[in-house]
N, C-alpha and C positions, 0 to 999 in steps of 0.2 A: 131615504137614506138607510143603508144597511150598516148594522153595527158589526164591529170586529168581535171575535170571541172574547178578547180582553175587555172591550167596552161592555159587552153583555155580562161578563163575570163581575165587573165593577158595579154595574147597576144592580145586579142581583144581590151583591154583598151589602150595598147601601140600603136596598129594600128590606133585607132581613133585619138590619140594625134598626131601621125606622119602625118596622113592625114590632120588634121587641120593645122598643121604647114606648110605643103606643099601648101595648098590652100592660107594661109596667105602670104607665100613667093611669090607665083604667083601674088597676088594682088600688093604687094610692088614692085616687079620687073616691073610690067606693069606701075605703077605710076612713078617710077624713070626713065623709058625709055621715057615716054611722057613729064614729067614735069622737067624743070631744077631745080637744077643743075644736070647735067647728069654725075654722077660719075661712070665711066666705071669700075674702080677697085671694087667698092662696088657691082655693078650689077654683075660682074663676080663671086665674092665671094658668092653672094646670089644664083646665078644659080648653082654653084658648090654644095652648101648646099642642094638646091632643088633636084639635081640629086642624092645626097647621100640618101636623104629621100625617094625618089622614089625607089631606090634599096632596102632599108631597109623595106619599105612597101611590096614590092614584096616578100622579104624573109619571112616576118612574115605571109603573106597570104599563102605562101607555107607550112608553119608549121601547118596551120589550116586545110589543105587538108589531109584527111586520106590516109595512105599508101595503095596501091592496091597490093595484093599479086601477084607474077608472076606466 
C-alpha cells in the first residue's frame, strides 16, 4: 500500500509528537528516580506509558517504509 503525501505527513507529525512525549517521560522518570519522593507506582506507570510509546513509534516508522515486492 502506497501512502499519499498527506498520509505520510500525518504519520510523520504523530511520530514527532510521540517521540517528544517519549523523551519527556524519560526525563521525568530519571528525575523521579533520583529525587524524593520516590513514588514507585507513578514511576511504574510512566515506564509502562513510555514502553507503549516506543512500540507505537516503531509501528509508525514501519508504516513509512515502502513495501518491497517479493
